[in-house]
N, C-alpha and C positions, 0 to 999 in steps of 0.2 A: 801319601795322598792327604789332602786337607778334607776334613769332614764338612757337612753343611754348617752354616753359620751357627755358632753356639747360641743357646737361648740366652736372653738377657738375664742379668742377675736379678734374683727375687728381691722383693722389698726387704728392708733391713730387719723387720720383725720376723719375717719368714726365714731370712738368712740366719738370724740368731737362733731360731728354733732348730734349724737344720744343723747348726754348729753344735748345739747341745746334744742332739741325737748322735752326731758323729763322734763326739767326745766319749760317749758311752759304748761305742762299738769296739770290738776287738780289732787288732791290726789286720787280720784276714778280711774282716767285713769292710774295713776302710779301703783296703786295696781293691776289692771287688767293686765297691761303690764308685771309686774314682775311675777305674778302668772301663767299667760298663757304661760310663757316661759318653763313650764314643758312639753308642747306638742312638740314632735319631728317632727310631720307632720301636715297635715290639721286636723282641729277639728271643731266640730259643735258648734252652739250657746249653745245647751243643755250641752255639755261637759264643755264649758267655765264657765257656771253658776255653775256647780257642783264643779269646782276647785276654782273659784274666789270668790264666794259668801261667806259672813260671816255676823255677826251681824250688821256691819256698811255698808254693801253693798248688796242691794237687787238684786234679779234676774233681775228685770226690769232695774236697774242701770247698771248691767253687760252687758245686751244686748245693751243698748244705748251707753255704753262706747266702745264696740266693733266697732260700726259704726264710732265713733269719731276717734278711733285709725286707722281704715282703711283709713279715710280721710287724716290722717297724714302720711300714708305710713308705719306705724308700723305693720299693718296687711294687707294681700292681700286677697280680697274676692276670693273664689274658686267656680267653678261650682259644683252644686250638681250632683253626679254620677247617682242618680236615677231619677233626674228631679222632680221639684216641691217640694223639701224638704226644710228643714230649712236652714238658712244661714250657710255657712262654711267659715273658714278663715285659712290662713297659715301665720305664723310669719317668716319672712326672718331670715337667720342664724345670721346676724349681730345684728338685733334687739333682737333675742332670747338670744344671748350671753350677750348683755348688760342687758337684763331683768334678767338673772340668777345672774349677779353680784349684782343687786339691791335686788333680792330675798334673797341672802345670807346676804347682809348688813342689811336687815330688820329682819333677824332671822326667816324667814318663810319657809325655804327650806323643812324641814321635814313635816310641816303641809300641804304644797301644794302637796308634793309627796304622802302623805297619802290620801288626798282628791282625787287625780288623781287615785290612786289604788282602792279606794272605788267606784269611778265612773266606772272604767273599769269592776270591779266585778259586779256592778249593771247592766251594759249593757249586760254582758254575761248571767246573770240570767234572765233578761227580754227577751232576744232573745230566750233562751231555753224554757221559758214559752210560748212564741208565737208559737214555733215549736210544743211543746206538745199539744197546743190547736188547732192545725191544720192550723195555720196561717204561713205556712212555707215560703212563699215568703216574708212576712213581717219580719220574723226572719232573713232571709238572707239579706234583705235590711238594717236592723238595723246593722248587723255585718259589711256590706260593708261600711256604713257611718262612723263607728267608727274603721275601720280596722287598720289605722295607729297607733292610740293610744293603741289599744289592743295589737298590735304586739310589740310596744315599752315596754309596761308594762310587757308582758310575757317574753320578751327578757332581761329584767333587772336582775341584780344579787340581790337576797334577802339578806337583812342584818340581819333579825331576823327570827326565826322559824315561827312566825305569818305571816310574809310577804310571806314566801314560801307557807304556807297553803292557804293564800288568792289567790296567783297566781295559785296554783294548782286547787283550786275550780273554778277559772275563766276558766282555760283550760278545766276542766271537763264539765262545763256548755256549752262549745263550741263544744262538741263532734260531733254534727250534722254538724257543719261547716267543721271539719276535715274529717269526714267519708262520709257524703252524698254529699259533694261538691268537692271531688277530691283533698283534701289538707292534706292527711294522712302524708306525710313526714314532713310538717311544724308542724302539731300538735304533732307528735311523738317527734320531736326535742325539743319542749318546755317542754313536759312532762318528757322526759328523763333527761333534764337539771335540773328539779325541784326535781325529786325523791331523789337524794342524800342529798338534803338540808332539807328534811322533818325529823322531829323526828321519831325514830323507832316506837313509839306508835301513830303516827298521824292517825286520823280517815280517812283521805283522801288518805293515802298511797296505800292501796289495790286497791282503785278505779283508782288511777293513774297507777298502774301496769296493771290493766285490759285494760285501754284505750290505753296505750303504746303498749301492746301486740297485741291488735286488729289492731291498725294502722300500726304496723310493720310486719304484717303477710305476706305481699307480698314481701317487700324489705329485711327483715332480719328475716327469720323464726326461726333461732336459738335463737336470743334474744327474739323474740315473745314467743316462747315456754317456755323459762326460766321464763319470767315475769308472764305468765298465770299460770305456775306451782306454783309460789309463791303466787299468789292471790287466787287460788282455795281453799286450806284448810282454809284460814282465812274467806272467804265468807261462806263456809259451816258451820264452827264453830259458826259464828255470826248469822246464820239463815237468811241471806239476800237473799231471793229468787230472787229478781230482779237482783242482782249482780251475783248470781250463774248462772242464765240463760244467762246473758250477757257474762260471761266467756265462757259458752258453745257455744254461738254464735261466739265468737272470735276464739275458738278452731275449729269450723266448717270452718271459713274462712281460718284459718291456714292449715287445712287438705286439703281444696280445692286447695290452692296454692301449696301444697306439692304433689299434684297428687293422693290423696286418697279420691275419691268421696264417697266411702262407709262410711268412718269415718266422712266426712263432712256431709253426710245425717243424720247420727246418732246424731251428735252434734247439728245440726240445729233443728232436731225434738225435742231433749231434751230442747233446748232453747225456742222453741215455746210453749212447755208444762209447762215451769217453770216460765217464765217472766209474772208477773201479767198484766192484761189489764190496760192500762192508767198509768203504772208506769213511772214516769218522769226520766230525767237524763240518757237516753240511748235509744237504739233502742227498738221498741215495738215488741211484739210477732208476729205481722203481718209481720214485716221485716224478722224475722227468718223463717216464713212459706214461704214467697216469695223467700228467698234465698234457702230454701229446694227445691222449685219448679224449680229454676234455675239449681240446681245440677241434678235433675231428668230428665230435659228436653231432654238430649241427649240419655240416656239409657232407660228411661221409660216414653215416651211421655204421655201416658194415665194417669199415676199416677201424672205426673207433672201438667197436666190440672186440675185434681181433687184437688191437693194441692193448686194451684193458686186460684181456685174458693173458697176454704176454706179460704184462706188469705183474699180475697176481701169481704167475708161474715162476717169476724170478726168485733166485735165492734170497731168503730173508724177508720176502714180502709178507709172510704171515706174522712176522714180528713188527712190522711197520704199520701201525693202525692208521697213521695219517695217509700214507700212500694207498693203503687198501681203501680208505674212505673216498679218496679222489678217484680211484679206479672204478669203484662201484657207482659213484656219482656219474662218471662218464658213461658207463653202461646204461644206467637208467635213462639218462638224457638221450643217448643214441637210440634206445628202444622206443622212446617217445617220438623222436623225429622220424623213425622208421615206420610209425603208425601203430605200434604195439603198446598202446597206453596202459592197458591192464597189467602187462608184464612190467612196464616201467614203474608203475605205482607200487607193485609188489616188491620190486627190487629196492625202490627208495625207502619203503617202510622197513625192510630188513636192514638196510644200511644204517638207518637212523637208530634202530634198536641196538646196533653195536656201539653207537656213540652214547655211552651211558652217563657222560658228564658234559656240561655246556662248554667246557674248555677243550674238548676233543675236536679238532678239525672244524673250527667255526665256519670257514668258508664253504666247505663241503656240506656242512649241516644246513647252512642258509640256502645253498643251491638245491638240496634235496627238499627242504621245506617249501621252497618256491615251486618246485616241480609238482609237489602234491597239491599245493593251492591252485596252480594253473590247470591241473588236470582233474580237479575235484568234480565228481558227477553232479549234474544239475538235478534239482528236485524232480522226482519222477523218472529220472534217467537210469541207465544201467549202473550197477555198483561193481567197481573193479575187484 
């Protein structure tokens, strides 16, 4: 993968100063300096080890060298956004530009970029595994820690089909970040850019079509429908039940945004019945049931409550904070439309209390906040 455009070379006097600092560095410090230049933004110690380590440079040596380079001003320590995490660093543009020249001179550019790509893919896969295991806040925290590097990797232009497939697999593993954390436009942009660069027979192509179609359902329903239409027959012919069900889920989302609740209900029900329990790499059947309850809440409150209860009773529901938030949101709205506003407000407040960070289920959070605002008692009126 090609990284983002390298920063311009610094002015000659700055370049001379950097050359002087470089000349005083030990070989290990020089190696870490030039290899860490592939990071366009802040990076963790773990990321630096993945990119800089080799047979002659251990993980411990890389970590120690980062501290030395920070003391020299080649790296700038960064605050951990989550608090209490591992050390993070940023290489200033001038130092990065100088490092890139040394990387090219050492003939290590391709190797360093390949290691960076493998690191990004590994981060995405690990985050998705955490999400699927019910450690959803840990999954989001890992992505936040590595976000700059992931964004740079996904935004680069692949040189080889294998690079495009690796980048697509990374984007697919981050499905929960795009869909559950309110970043659908960003995710769709990455996937759409990668799709034309995949070979026609690429095994990840149809999954990319599904993810892009799902993420585009609200913003570009025409493109979303076309992509889902391309993905559907391939998923059916290959007998991939998880993908078939997730395409149905995406079609439900598309129908909902297009103002067809009956079709949305049918698609979400089909998804809930088709996606296997605990299937990785996409929304669970509990999410589809919860989405079905949301659709039913306005027109069939009693059915919505039953559907939400079914969702919360499914295996693994207590591990899926996103699905649980959607189910509780559906119940609160159903109770409101059934005329039990005090109960609806109580449920909405309890559901919001479970979402203790702004990045947990932002769509459900917004719907619950809106319900509380809409049902707020007037001055002098009853208090729920």
